[in-house]
GUKEFI-40905 format. One record per residue (C-alpha): residue number from 1; x, y, z. Coordinates in Angstrom, 1 decimal, decimal comma. Layout:
! GUKEFI-40905
<site num="NUM" X="X" Y="Y" Z="Z"/>
...
END
This chain:
! GUKEFI-40905
<site num="1" X="-25,2" Y="-18,8" Z="8,0"/>
<site num="2" X="-29,1" Y="-19,2" Z="7,6"/>
<site num="3" X="-31,6" Y="-15,9" Z="7,1"/>
<site num="4" X="-31,9" Y="-13,2" Z="9,2"/>
<site num="5" X="-33,8" Y="-13,9" Z="12,6"/>
<site num="6" X="-33,3" Y="-17,9" Z="11,9"/>
<site num="7" X="-32,6" Y="-19,8" Z="15,2"/>
<site num="8" X="-29,0" Y="-21,0" Z="15,4"/>
<site num="9" X="-27,5" Y="-24,6" Z="17,5"/>
<site num="10" X="-24,5" Y="-23,1" Z="17,5"/>
<site num="11" X="-23,4" Y="-20,7" Z="20,6"/>
<site num="12" X="-22,8" Y="-16,9" Z="20,1"/>
<site num="13" X="-19,3" Y="-15,7" Z="19,4"/>
<site num="14" X="-17,6" Y="-12,5" Z="18,1"/>
<site num="15" X="-16,3" Y="-12,8" Z="14,8"/>
<site num="16" X="-14,6" Y="-10,1" Z="11,8"/>
<site num="17" X="-16,0" Y="-10,1" Z="8,7"/>
<site num="18" X="-14,3" Y="-7,5" Z="5,6"/>
<site num="19" X="-16,7" Y="-5,6" Z="3,7"/>
<site num="20" X="-17,3" Y="-6,1" Z="0,3"/>
<site num="21" X="-14,6" Y="-6,2" Z="-2,3"/>
<site num="22" X="-11,9" Y="-7,0" Z="0,9"/>
<site num="23" X="-10,7" Y="-10,0" Z="2,1"/>
<site num="24" X="-8,1" Y="-10,9" Z="5,0"/>
<site num="25" X="-4,7" Y="-10,6" Z="4,9"/>
<site num="26" X="-3,1" Y="-11,3" Z="8,4"/>
<site num="27" X="-4,7" Y="-8,7" Z="10,5"/>
<site num="28" X="-5,9" Y="-6,3" Z="8,1"/>
<site num="29" X="-8,3" Y="-6,4" Z="5,3"/>
<site num="30" X="-7,2" Y="-5,5" Z="1,7"/>
<site num="31" X="-8,5" Y="-5,4" Z="-1,7"/>
<site num="32" X="-10,0" Y="-8,3" Z="-3,2"/>
<site num="33" X="-7,0" Y="-7,8" Z="-6,2"/>
<site num="34" X="-3,2" Y="-8,0" Z="-6,5"/>
<site num="35" X="-1,1" Y="-5,1" Z="-6,3"/>
<site num="36" X="-0,5" Y="-2,0" Z="-4,5"/>
<site num="37" X="-3,5" Y="-2,0" Z="-2,1"/>
<site num="38" X="-4,6" Y="-5,5" Z="-2,4"/>
<site num="39" X="-3,0" Y="-8,6" Z="-2,3"/>
<site num="40" X="1,1" Y="-9,4" Z="-1,9"/>
<site num="41" X="2,6" Y="-12,0" Z="-1,5"/>
<site num="42" X="3,4" Y="-15,5" Z="0,8"/>
<site num="43" X="7,0" Y="-16,8" Z="1,0"/>
<site num="44" X="7,7" Y="-19,5" Z="3,7"/>
<site num="45" X="4,7" Y="-19,0" Z="6,0"/>
<site num="46" X="5,3" Y="-14,8" Z="5,7"/>
<site num="47" X="3,2" Y="-11,8" Z="4,4"/>
<site num="48" X="4,8" Y="-9,5" Z="2,0"/>
<site num="49" X="3,0" Y="-6,9" Z="0,7"/>
<site num="50" X="3,1" Y="-5,4" Z="-2,7"/>
<site num="51" X="7,0" Y="-4,1" Z="-2,9"/>
<site num="52" X="8,0" Y="-5,6" Z="0,0"/>
<site num="53" X="11,7" Y="-7,0" Z="0,6"/>
<site num="54" X="13,0" Y="-9,0" Z="3,3"/>
<site num="55" X="16,9" Y="-10,5" Z="3,4"/>
<site num="56" X="18,1" Y="-13,9" Z="3,6"/>
<site num="57" X="21,6" Y="-15,3" Z="4,9"/>
<site num="58" X="24,8" Y="-14,2" Z="6,7"/>
<site num="59" X="25,4" Y="-11,0" Z="5,2"/>
<site num="60" X="21,8" Y="-10,5" Z="3,3"/>
<site num="61" X="23,2" Y="-11,6" Z="0,2"/>
<site num="62" X="19,9" Y="-13,3" Z="-1,0"/>
<site num="63" X="17,0" Y="-10,7" Z="-1,4"/>
<site num="64" X="13,5" Y="-11,4" Z="-2,2"/>
<site num="65" X="11,0" Y="-9,1" Z="-3,5"/>
<site num="66" X="6,9" Y="-9,0" Z="-4,0"/>
<site num="67" X="6,5" Y="-7,5" Z="-6,6"/>
<site num="68" X="4,3" Y="-4,1" Z="-6,8"/>
<site num="69" X="1,7" Y="-5,9" Z="-8,9"/>
<site num="70" X="1,6" Y="-9,1" Z="-6,1"/>
<site num="71" X="2,0" Y="-12,8" Z="-7,1"/>
<site num="72" X="4,9" Y="-14,4" Z="-6,4"/>
<site num="73" X="8,3" Y="-13,6" Z="-4,6"/>
<site num="74" X="11,2" Y="-13,0" Z="-6,6"/>
<site num="75" X="14,5" Y="-14,3" Z="-4,7"/>
<site num="76" X="17,7" Y="-12,9" Z="-6,1"/>
<site num="77" X="21,7" Y="-13,1" Z="-5,2"/>
<site num="78" X="23,0" Y="-9,6" Z="-3,9"/>
<site num="79" X="24,1" Y="-8,2" Z="-0,7"/>
<site num="80" X="23,1" Y="-4,3" Z="0,5"/>
<site num="81" X="23,1" Y="-1,6" Z="-1,3"/>
<site num="82" X="26,3" Y="1,0" Z="-1,5"/>
<site num="83" X="25,6" Y="2,7" Z="2,4"/>
<site num="84" X="24,0" Y="-0,3" Z="3,7"/>
<site num="85" X="24,9" Y="-2,8" Z="6,2"/>
<site num="86" X="23,2" Y="-5,9" Z="6,9"/>
<site num="87" X="22,0" Y="-6,7" Z="10,8"/>
<site num="88" X="19,7" Y="-8,9" Z="12,3"/>
<site num="89" X="16,5" Y="-6,9" Z="13,6"/>
<site num="90" X="13,6" Y="-8,7" Z="15,5"/>
<site num="91" X="14,7" Y="-12,1" Z="14,3"/>
<site num="92" X="14,9" Y="-10,8" Z="10,7"/>
<site num="93" X="18,0" Y="-9,8" Z="8,4"/>
<site num="94" X="17,6" Y="-6,3" Z="6,8"/>
<site num="95" X="19,7" Y="-3,5" Z="5,5"/>
<site num="96" X="19,9" Y="-0,2" Z="7,2"/>
<site num="97" X="21,7" Y="2,6" Z="6,1"/>
<site num="98" X="25,1" Y="3,8" Z="7,6"/>
<site num="99" X="24,5" Y="7,4" Z="7,4"/>
<site num="100" X="21,5" Y="9,8" Z="6,3"/>
<site num="101" X="21,2" Y="13,3" Z="4,9"/>
<site num="102" X="18,8" Y="15,5" Z="6,0"/>
<site num="103" X="17,1" Y="18,6" Z="3,8"/>
<site num="104" X="15,2" Y="21,2" Z="5,4"/>
<site num="105" X="12,2" Y="23,5" Z="4,3"/>
<site num="106" X="11,5" Y="26,4" Z="6,9"/>
<site num="107" X="9,7" Y="29,6" Z="7,5"/>
<site num="108" X="9,8" Y="32,1" Z="4,5"/>
<site num="109" X="11,0" Y="29,9" Z="1,8"/>
<site num="110" X="14,4" Y="28,7" Z="3,1"/>
<site num="111" X="15,9" Y="25,9" Z="2,0"/>
<site num="112" X="18,6" Y="23,5" Z="3,1"/>
<site num="113" X="19,9" Y="21,1" Z="0,6"/>
<site num="114" X="21,1" Y="17,5" Z="1,3"/>
<site num="115" X="24,4" Y="18,3" Z="0,8"/>
<site num="116" X="24,3" Y="21,7" Z="2,7"/>
<site num="117" X="23,3" Y="24,5" Z="-0,4"/>
<site num="118" X="21,4" Y="26,8" Z="1,7"/>
<site num="119" X="18,8" Y="29,2" Z="-0,9"/>
<site num="120" X="15,5" Y="31,0" Z="-0,3"/>
<site num="121" X="13,0" Y="30,2" Z="-2,6"/>
<site num="122" X="9,5" Y="32,2" Z="-1,9"/>
<site num="123" X="7,4" Y="30,4" Z="-4,2"/>
<site num="124" X="3,7" Y="29,9" Z="-3,0"/>
<site num="125" X="2,5" Y="26,7" Z="-4,6"/>
<site num="126" X="3,3" Y="23,1" Z="-5,2"/>
<site num="127" X="6,7" Y="21,6" Z="-5,7"/>
<site num="128" X="8,6" Y="18,8" Z="-5,7"/>
<site num="129" X="10,8" Y="18,7" Z="-2,3"/>
<site num="130" X="12,3" Y="15,3" Z="-3,3"/>
<site num="131" X="12,1" Y="12,1" Z="-5,3"/>
<site num="132" X="13,5" Y="9,4" Z="-6,8"/>
<site num="133" X="14,9" Y="10,8" Z="-10,0"/>
<site num="134" X="15,8" Y="8,3" Z="-13,5"/>
<site num="135" X="17,6" Y="6,2" Z="-14,3"/>
<site num="136" X="18,3" Y="4,9" Z="-10,7"/>
<site num="137" X="19,0" Y="1,4" Z="-9,5"/>
<site num="138" X="15,7" Y="-1,3" Z="-9,4"/>
<site num="139" X="16,1" Y="-1,8" Z="-5,9"/>
<site num="140" X="15,6" Y="1,6" Z="-4,6"/>
<site num="141" X="11,9" Y="2,4" Z="-3,7"/>
<site num="142" X="10,4" Y="4,6" Z="-5,8"/>
<site num="143" X="8,9" Y="7,7" Z="-3,8"/>
<site num="144" X="8,1" Y="11,7" Z="-4,2"/>
<site num="145" X="7,2" Y="14,6" Z="-1,5"/>
<site num="146" X="5,4" Y="17,0" Z="-3,1"/>
<site num="147" X="5,5" Y="20,5" Z="-0,1"/>
<site num="148" X="2,6" Y="23,1" Z="-0,8"/>
<site num="149" X="3,8" Y="26,5" Z="0,3"/>
<site num="150" X="1,7" Y="29,3" Z="0,8"/>
<site num="151" X="2,8" Y="33,4" Z="0,9"/>
<site num="152" X="6,2" Y="34,2" Z="0,7"/>
<site num="153" X="6,9" Y="30,2" Z="1,0"/>
<site num="154" X="6,2" Y="29,0" Z="3,8"/>
<site num="155" X="5,3" Y="25,3" Z="4,5"/>
<site num="156" X="1,5" Y="24,3" Z="4,2"/>
<site num="157" X="0,3" Y="21,4" Z="2,9"/>
<site num="158" X="2,4" Y="18,0" Z="2,2"/>
<site num="159" X="1,4" Y="14,8" Z="0,1"/>
<site num="160" X="4,4" Y="12,0" Z="-0,3"/>
<site num="161" X="3,5" Y="9,2" Z="-2,7"/>
<site num="162" X="4,7" Y="5,9" Z="-2,6"/>
<site num="163" X="4,3" Y="2,4" Z="-4,3"/>
<site num="164" X="0,6" Y="1,7" Z="-3,6"/>
<site num="165" X="0,0" Y="4,7" Z="-1,6"/>
<site num="166" X="-0,8" Y="8,3" Z="-1,5"/>
<site num="167" X="-0,6" Y="10,4" Z="1,4"/>
<site num="168" X="-1,5" Y="13,7" Z="2,2"/>
<site num="169" X="-1,0" Y="16,0" Z="5,3"/>
<site num="170" X="-3,5" Y="19,1" Z="5,7"/>
<site num="171" X="-3,3" Y="21,7" Z="7,9"/>
<site num="172" X="-6,9" Y="21,9" Z="8,3"/>
<site num="173" X="-7,5" Y="18,1" Z="9,7"/>
<site num="174" X="-4,5" Y="17,9" Z="12,6"/>
<site num="175" X="-4,4" Y="13,9" Z="13,6"/>
<site num="176" X="-5,8" Y="12,5" Z="10,8"/>
<site num="177" X="-3,9" Y="11,5" Z="7,2"/>
<site num="178" X="-5,6" Y="11,2" Z="3,9"/>
<site num="179" X="-4,6" Y="7,8" Z="2,8"/>
<site num="180" X="-5,6" Y="7,0" Z="-1,2"/>
<site num="181" X="-8,6" Y="9,3" Z="-1,0"/>
<site num="182" X="-9,6" Y="8,2" Z="2,4"/>
<site num="183" X="-9,7" Y="10,0" Z="5,8"/>
<site num="184" X="-7,9" Y="7,9" Z="8,8"/>
<site num="185" X="-7,1" Y="8,7" Z="12,1"/>
<site num="186" X="-3,4" Y="8,8" Z="13,8"/>
<site num="187" X="-1,5" Y="6,9" Z="14,2"/>
<site num="188" X="-1,5" Y="4,7" Z="10,8"/>
<site num="189" X="0,3" Y="2,0" Z="9,6"/>
<site num="190" X="0,0" Y="0,5" Z="5,9"/>
<site num="191" X="0,5" Y="-2,9" Z="6,7"/>
<site num="192" X="1,1" Y="-3,4" Z="2,9"/>
<site num="193" X="4,2" Y="-1,9" Z="2,9"/>
<site num="194" X="4,5" Y="-1,4" Z="7,1"/>
<site num="195" X="5,1" Y="2,7" Z="6,5"/>
<site num="196" X="3,8" Y="4,6" Z="10,2"/>
<site num="197" X="2,4" Y="7,8" Z="10,6"/>
<site num="198" X="1,9" Y="9,4" Z="13,6"/>
<site num="199" X="1,9" Y="12,7" Z="15,6"/>
<site num="200" X="5,3" Y="13,5" Z="17,6"/>
<site num="201" X="4,1" Y="17,3" Z="19,6"/>
<site num="202" X="3,0" Y="19,3" Z="16,9"/>
<site num="203" X="4,7" Y="17,3" Z="14,7"/>
<site num="204" X="3,6" Y="14,6" Z="12,0"/>
<site num="205" X="6,0" Y="12,2" Z="10,8"/>
<site num="206" X="5,8" Y="9,7" Z="8,1"/>
<site num="207" X="8,4" Y="6,5" Z="8,6"/>
<site num="208" X="8,9" Y="4,2" Z="5,7"/>
<site num="209" X="10,8" Y="1,4" Z="6,2"/>
<site num="210" X="13,5" Y="1,8" Z="3,4"/>
<site num="211" X="14,9" Y="4,9" Z="5,2"/>
<site num="212" X="12,6" Y="8,0" Z="4,5"/>
<site num="213" X="11,3" Y="9,8" Z="7,7"/>
<site num="214" X="9,4" Y="13,3" Z="6,6"/>
<site num="215" X="8,8" Y="15,6" Z="9,3"/>
<site num="216" X="6,1" Y="18,0" Z="9,0"/>
<site num="217" X="4,9" Y="21,2" Z="10,8"/>
<site num="218" X="2,3" Y="23,1" Z="9,1"/>
<site num="219" X="3,5" Y="27,0" Z="9,0"/>
<site num="220" X="7,2" Y="26,0" Z="10,6"/>
<site num="221" X="9,2" Y="23,6" Z="8,4"/>
<site num="222" X="9,5" Y="20,3" Z="6,6"/>
<site num="223" X="12,4" Y="17,6" Z="7,5"/>
<site num="224" X="13,3" Y="15,2" Z="5,0"/>
<site num="225" X="15,8" Y="12,3" Z="6,0"/>
<site num="226" X="17,0" Y="9,8" Z="3,4"/>
<site num="227" X="19,5" Y="7,6" Z="3,6"/>
<site num="228" X="22,8" Y="7,0" Z="1,9"/>
<site num="229" X="21,6" Y="4,5" Z="-0,6"/>
<site num="230" X="19,8" Y="7,2" Z="-2,5"/>
<site num="231" X="23,0" Y="9,7" Z="-2,9"/>
<site num="232" X="22,8" Y="10,5" Z="-6,9"/>
<site num="233" X="19,3" Y="9,2" Z="-7,9"/>
<site num="234" X="16,7" Y="11,9" Z="-5,9"/>
<site num="235" X="16,1" Y="14,9" Z="-7,7"/>
<site num="236" X="14,0" Y="18,0" Z="-6,3"/>
<site num="237" X="14,3" Y="21,5" Z="-3,9"/>
<site num="238" X="16,2" Y="19,5" Z="-2,1"/>
<site num="239" X="18,8" Y="18,9" Z="-5,1"/>
<site num="240" X="20,6" Y="15,8" Z="-6,0"/>
<site num="241" X="22,4" Y="14,7" Z="-3,3"/>
<site num="242" X="25,5" Y="13,9" Z="-4,6"/>
<site num="243" X="28,1" Y="15,5" Z="-2,3"/>
<site num="244" X="28,1" Y="18,4" Z="-4,2"/>
<site num="245" X="26,8" Y="21,5" Z="-2,8"/>
<site num="246" X="28,0" Y="23,5" Z="-5,6"/>
<site num="247" X="25,6" Y="22,0" Z="-8,4"/>
<site num="248" X="22,6" Y="21,9" Z="-6,0"/>
<site num="249" X="20,9" Y="24,6" Z="-8,0"/>
<site num="250" X="21,3" Y="23,3" Z="-11,4"/>
<site num="251" X="18,4" Y="24,5" Z="-13,8"/>
<site num="252" X="18,8" Y="22,4" Z="-17,2"/>
<site num="253" X="19,4" Y="24,8" Z="-19,9"/>
<site num="254" X="21,7" Y="27,1" Z="-17,4"/>
<site num="255" X="25,1" Y="26,3" Z="-17,6"/>
<site num="256" X="26,7" Y="25,8" Z="-14,1"/>
<site num="257" X="28,9" Y="28,4" Z="-13,1"/>
<site num="258" X="27,0" Y="31,1" Z="-15,4"/>
<site num="259" X="27,2" Y="34,4" Z="-13,9"/>
<site num="260" X="23,6" Y="34,4" Z="-12,8"/>
<site num="261" X="22,2" Y="36,6" Z="-9,2"/>
<site num="262" X="21,5" Y="34,2" Z="-6,6"/>
<site num="263" X="18,2" Y="34,9" Z="-6,5"/>
<site num="264" X="17,3" Y="34,5" Z="-9,8"/>
<site num="265" X="19,7" Y="31,2" Z="-10,2"/>
<site num="266" X="17,3" Y="30,3" Z="-7,0"/>
<site num="267" X="13,9" Y="31,3" Z="-8,3"/>
<site num="268" X="14,9" Y="29,5" Z="-11,5"/>
<site num="269" X="15,7" Y="26,5" Z="-10,0"/>
<site num="270" X="12,5" Y="26,5" Z="-8,0"/>
<site num="271" X="10,2" Y="26,8" Z="-10,5"/>
<site num="272" X="12,0" Y="23,7" Z="-12,5"/>
<site num="273" X="10,3" Y="21,5" Z="-9,6"/>
<site num="274" X="6,6" Y="22,9" Z="-9,9"/>
<site num="275" X="4,0" Y="20,4" Z="-9,9"/>
<site num="276" X="0,5" Y="21,8" Z="-11,7"/>
<site num="277" X="-0,5" Y="24,7" Z="-13,5"/>
<site num="278" X="1,6" Y="27,8" Z="-12,9"/>
<site num="279" X="-2,3" Y="29,3" Z="-13,0"/>
<site num="280" X="-2,9" Y="27,3" Z="-10,1"/>
<site num="281" X="-0,2" Y="29,3" Z="-7,9"/>
<site num="282" X="-0,4" Y="32,3" Z="-5,9"/>
<site num="283" X="3,2" Y="33,2" Z="-7,3"/>
<site num="284" X="4,1" Y="32,3" Z="-10,8"/>
<site num="285" X="6,3" Y="35,3" Z="-11,8"/>
<site num="286" X="9,2" Y="35,0" Z="-14,1"/>
<site num="287" X="11,4" Y="36,2" Z="-11,2"/>
<site num="288" X="11,8" Y="36,1" Z="-7,4"/>
<site num="289" X="9,2" Y="39,6" Z="-6,3"/>
<site num="290" X="11,0" Y="42,1" Z="-4,5"/>
<site num="291" X="10,8" Y="42,2" Z="-0,5"/>
<site num="292" X="8,7" Y="45,0" Z="0,7"/>
<site num="293" X="10,8" Y="48,4" Z="0,7"/>
<site num="294" X="11,4" Y="47,6" Z="4,7"/>
<site num="295" X="13,5" Y="44,6" Z="3,8"/>
<site num="296" X="15,4" Y="45,6" Z="1,1"/>
<site num="297" X="18,4" Y="46,8" Z="3,8"/>
<site num="298" X="18,2" Y="44,3" Z="6,6"/>
<site num="299" X="21,3" Y="44,1" Z="9,6"/>
<site num="300" X="23,7" Y="41,3" Z="8,9"/>
<site num="301" X="25,7" Y="41,4" Z="11,5"/>
<site num="302" X="25,3" Y="41,9" Z="15,5"/>
<site num="303" X="27,8" Y="42,4" Z="18,7"/>
<site num="304" X="27,1" Y="41,3" Z="22,1"/>
<site num="305" X="27,0" Y="44,9" Z="23,0"/>
<site num="306" X="24,6" Y="45,0" Z="20,2"/>
<site num="307" X="22,0" Y="42,6" Z="20,8"/>
<site num="308" X="19,1" Y="44,4" Z="20,4"/>
<site num="309" X="17,0" Y="42,1" Z="16,9"/>
<site num="310" X="14,9" Y="39,5" Z="18,2"/>
<site num="311" X="16,8" Y="36,7" Z="16,8"/>
<site num="312" X="20,2" Y="37,8" Z="18,0"/>
<site num="313" X="18,8" Y="35,2" Z="21,0"/>
<site num="314" X="20,6" Y="32,5" Z="18,7"/>
<site num="315" X="24,2" Y="34,6" Z="18,7"/>
<site num="316" X="24,7" Y="35,2" Z="22,5"/>
<site num="317" X="27,1" Y="33,7" Z="24,2"/>
<site num="318" X="25,9" Y="33,4" Z="27,5"/>
<site num="319" X="22,3" Y="32,5" Z="26,4"/>
<site num="320" X="19,6" Y="29,6" Z="25,9"/>
<site num="321" X="22,2" Y="28,6" Z="22,4"/>
<site num="322" X="25,6" Y="29,1" Z="24,2"/>
<site num="323" X="26,3" Y="25,2" Z="24,1"/>
<site num="324" X="25,1" Y="24,8" Z="20,5"/>
<site num="325" X="27,9" Y="27,5" Z="18,9"/>
<site num="326" X="30,6" Y="25,1" Z="18,4"/>
<site num="327" X="28,7" Y="22,7" Z="16,7"/>
<site num="328" X="26,5" Y="24,1" Z="14,7"/>
<site num="329" X="27,4" Y="28,2" Z="13,1"/>
<site num="330" X="24,3" Y="30,4" Z="14,3"/>
<site num="331" X="24,7" Y="32,9" Z="11,8"/>
<site num="332" X="22,9" Y="31,6" Z="8,3"/>
<site num="333" X="20,4" Y="31,0" Z="11,1"/>
<site num="334" X="19,8" Y="34,6" Z="12,4"/>
<site num="335" X="19,6" Y="35,8" Z="9,0"/>
<site num="336" X="17,1" Y="33,8" Z="8,2"/>
<site num="337" X="15,3" Y="34,8" Z="11,3"/>
<site num="338" X="15,8" Y="38,2" Z="10,6"/>
<site num="339" X="13,9" Y="38,0" Z="7,0"/>
<site num="340" X="11,4" Y="36,0" Z="8,5"/>
<site num="341" X="10,4" Y="38,6" Z="11,2"/>
<site num="342" X="11,0" Y="41,2" Z="8,7"/>
<site num="343" X="8,3" Y="39,5" Z="6,1"/>
<site num="344" X="5,9" Y="39,3" Z="9,3"/>
<site num="345" X="6,2" Y="35,5" Z="9,7"/>
<site num="346" X="8,2" Y="35,7" Z="12,8"/>
<site num="347" X="11,1" Y="33,8" Z="14,9"/>
<site num="348" X="10,0" Y="30,7" Z="16,2"/>
<site num="349" X="10,5" Y="29,0" Z="12,6"/>
<site num="350" X="14,1" Y="29,2" Z="12,5"/>
<site num="351" X="14,5" Y="29,7" Z="16,3"/>
<site num="352" X="12,7" Y="26,3" Z="16,6"/>
<site num="353" X="15,0" Y="24,8" Z="13,6"/>
<site num="354" X="18,1" Y="25,5" Z="15,0"/>
<site num="355" X="16,9" Y="24,4" Z="18,6"/>
<site num="356" X="16,1" Y="21,0" Z="16,8"/>
<site num="357" X="19,1" Y="20,7" Z="14,6"/>
<site num="358" X="21,2" Y="21,4" Z="18,1"/>
<site num="359" X="20,0" Y="18,9" Z="19,9"/>
<site num="360" X="19,8" Y="16,3" Z="17,0"/>
<site num="361" X="23,9" Y="16,5" Z="17,3"/>
<site num="362" X="24,0" Y="16,4" Z="20,8"/>
<site num="363" X="23,7" Y="19,7" Z="21,9"/>
<site num="364" X="22,3" Y="21,0" Z="25,4"/>
<site num="365" X="19,4" Y="23,8" Z="25,0"/>
<site num="366" X="18,4" Y="25,7" Z="28,3"/>
<site num="367" X="15,0" Y="26,9" Z="28,1"/>
<site num="368" X="14,4" Y="30,1" Z="26,0"/>
<site num="369" X="10,5" Y="30,2" Z="25,4"/>
<site num="370" X="8,8" Y="33,0" Z="27,5"/>
<site num="371" X="5,3" Y="34,5" Z="27,5"/>
<site num="372" X="6,1" Y="36,6" Z="24,5"/>
<site num="373" X="8,4" Y="34,5" Z="22,4"/>
<site num="374" X="7,1" Y="31,2" Z="20,8"/>
<site num="375" X="4,6" Y="30,4" Z="24,1"/>
<site num="376" X="3,0" Y="28,1" Z="22,2"/>
<site num="377" X="3,9" Y="25,0" Z="24,0"/>
<site num="378" X="6,0" Y="26,9" Z="27,0"/>
<site num="379" X="6,3" Y="24,3" Z="29,7"/>
<site num="380" X="4,6" Y="21,8" Z="27,7"/>
<site num="381" X="7,1" Y="19,1" Z="27,6"/>
<site num="382" X="6,0" Y="14,8" Z="26,9"/>
<site num="383" X="7,6" Y="11,4" Z="26,6"/>
<site num="384" X="5,9" Y="9,9" Z="24,3"/>
<site num="385" X="5,9" Y="5,7" Z="23,9"/>
<site num="386" X="5,2" Y="4,5" Z="20,1"/>
<site num="387" X="3,6" Y="0,5" Z="20,8"/>
<site num="388" X="3,2" Y="-0,2" Z="17,0"/>
<site num="389" X="1,9" Y="-4,1" Z="16,2"/>
<site num="390" X="3,2" Y="-5,0" Z="12,6"/>
<site num="391" X="1,1" Y="-8,1" Z="12,7"/>
<site num="392" X="2,0" Y="-10,9" Z="10,8"/>
<site num="393" X="4,9" Y="-8,8" Z="9,2"/>
<site num="394" X="7,1" Y="-8,6" Z="12,4"/>
<site num="395" X="4,7" Y="-10,1" Z="15,1"/>
<site num="396" X="6,1" Y="-8,3" Z="18,3"/>
<site num="397" X="5,8" Y="-4,9" Z="19,8"/>
<site num="398" X="8,4" Y="-1,9" Z="19,1"/>
<site num="399" X="8,9" Y="0,8" Z="21,6"/>
<site num="400" X="10,4" Y="3,8" Z="20,4"/>
<site num="401" X="10,8" Y="6,7" Z="22,8"/>
<site num="402" X="10,2" Y="10,5" Z="21,4"/>
<site num="403" X="10,7" Y="13,6" Z="23,2"/>
<site num="404" X="8,9" Y="17,0" Z="22,6"/>
<site num="405" X="6,1" Y="19,3" Z="23,4"/>
<site num="406" X="2,2" Y="19,4" Z="22,8"/>
<site num="407" X="1,0" Y="20,7" Z="20,1"/>
<site num="408" X="-1,6" Y="23,4" Z="22,3"/>
<site num="409" X="-1,6" Y="24,9" Z="26,1"/>
<site num="410" X="-4,6" Y="23,2" Z="26,2"/>
<site num="411" X="-4,1" Y="19,8" Z="27,4"/>
<site num="412" X="-7,3" Y="18,5" Z="27,5"/>
<site num="413" X="-8,4" Y="19,0" Z="24,0"/>
<site num="414" X="-4,8" Y="18,7" Z="22,5"/>
<site num="415" X="-4,4" Y="14,4" Z="23,8"/>
<site num="416" X="-7,0" Y="13,4" Z="22,2"/>
<site num="417" X="-5,4" Y="14,1" Z="18,9"/>
<site num="418" X="-1,8" Y="13,5" Z="20,5"/>
<site num="419" X="-2,5" Y="10,0" Z="22,1"/>
<site num="420" X="-1,7" Y="6,9" Z="20,2"/>
<site num="421" X="-3,7" Y="4,0" Z="21,2"/>
<site num="422" X="-3,1" Y="0,7" Z="21,4"/>
<site num="423" X="-3,6" Y="-2,6" Z="18,7"/>
<site num="424" X="-5,6" Y="-5,5" Z="19,4"/>
<site num="425" X="-5,4" Y="-8,7" Z="18,6"/>
<site num="426" X="-8,8" Y="-9,3" Z="19,4"/>
<site num="427" X="-10,3" Y="-8,9" Z="15,6"/>
<site num="428" X="-8,1" Y="-10,2" Z="12,9"/>
<site num="429" X="-9,9" Y="-8,0" Z="10,8"/>
<site num="430" X="-9,4" Y="-4,5" Z="13,5"/>
<site num="431" X="-7,0" Y="-1,8" Z="12,4"/>
<site num="432" X="-7,2" Y="1,2" Z="15,1"/>
<site num="433" X="-6,3" Y="4,0" Z="12,7"/>
<site num="434" X="-10,2" Y="3,1" Z="11,1"/>
<site num="435" X="-11,2" Y="2,5" Z="15,0"/>
<site num="436" X="-13,5" Y="4,9" Z="16,6"/>
<site num="437" X="-13,2" Y="4,0" Z="20,1"/>
<site num="438" X="-16,4" Y="4,0" Z="22,6"/>
<site num="439" X="-14,3" Y="5,0" Z="25,4"/>
<site num="440" X="-13,5" Y="9,2" Z="24,8"/>
<site num="441" X="-10,7" Y="9,1" Z="27,5"/>
<site num="442" X="-7,2" Y="8,6" Z="25,5"/>
<site num="443" X="-4,6" Y="6,3" Z="26,6"/>
<site num="444" X="-2,7" Y="6,8" Z="29,4"/>
<site num="445" X="0,5" Y="6,4" Z="27,9"/>
<site num="446" X="1,2" Y="10,4" Z="27,2"/>
<site num="447" X="2,3" Y="12,1" Z="30,1"/>
<site num="448" X="2,1" Y="16,2" Z="29,6"/>
<site num="449" X="3,5" Y="18,4" Z="32,5"/>
<site num="450" X="2,5" Y="21,9" Z="33,1"/>
END
């Protein structure tokens, strides 16, 4: 290339170049170094990011891993982990979980662990929601999910730490994710480990190739889904995922079975997973703060003849959730809802959680939102398709159908941050999450109907 302004005998054409300190790796630009955020490995003509795994042979009997430091692929004999099965997906063999477990943090500090234990912990700080415990099998991907909570334990910020990536979601930055200190537009895909972050209605979802899936709705709930391969190998507010809910609130130094009030045990358990300095927290007391006087005595049961509380909509045998009752007991959700209403949080987090859980179980929910009840997305239902091009890692288009409701009744303003844009193959170094399209019109694949 000659000096600027010099004549060139060759025809002009578009090209792509990485910034200084970066090099091409497939369709992406990565740091000019080995390891996280940089160069990975090449195996039989296929690019693997640092820490990425693939399986070979019938039954996935040969496992090949690109080390976290990059360099050369290491292959060993061995099939899928317990709780997983080998399938052929898009021409590649991979191990997928037979089953998943779900942990929930919702509303005013209400938690449901992987093993189904319910407890309330209204701490206001940053806590380890779930993460790989030690010791753990070397073939399990390391991760940590950190939950930042506001007053009364309401979910606020979320951080997910993966090999080579530190992801942070903030309610003040909808439609964006902080990746290793830099804000990126959504959807964002980390090509070195195929983690995908995208919007789903008012939710933001982080989906990892090893099975971890985190769904974040600030002020409402955080849901963590984890495959069975992690049973007994995690710790945090979601507990140990060992199939036994009776030991979920285990606190080091406190013997299981100790005659200790549930509130005191939950408070000690929650603060055992405090991240950072207690002095930075709004509420780092040694014991659970007492509820407001008006919330000391709350109703515990209702009968059809006395459905008076707004949360009783979950119990109504003729109401919108009637077909959910046989598969999901509404009582615990009603109690959590009543607490949230009394604390001023409102009924929507628990009503939405019951609705979503019922639908995931295959139940049908009739319209329940109205102008005076959780109307933030009233009448705005959408069907959303995600087209994610995985570059040289998986050279094809994958379509996933999702259903939900738009983040705002103002469709025109919500579409820009919610709409996913197509990937492009015109430029090898182009990454759509780093691109600001000159055309402000959204890609017309998202259709909202009022």
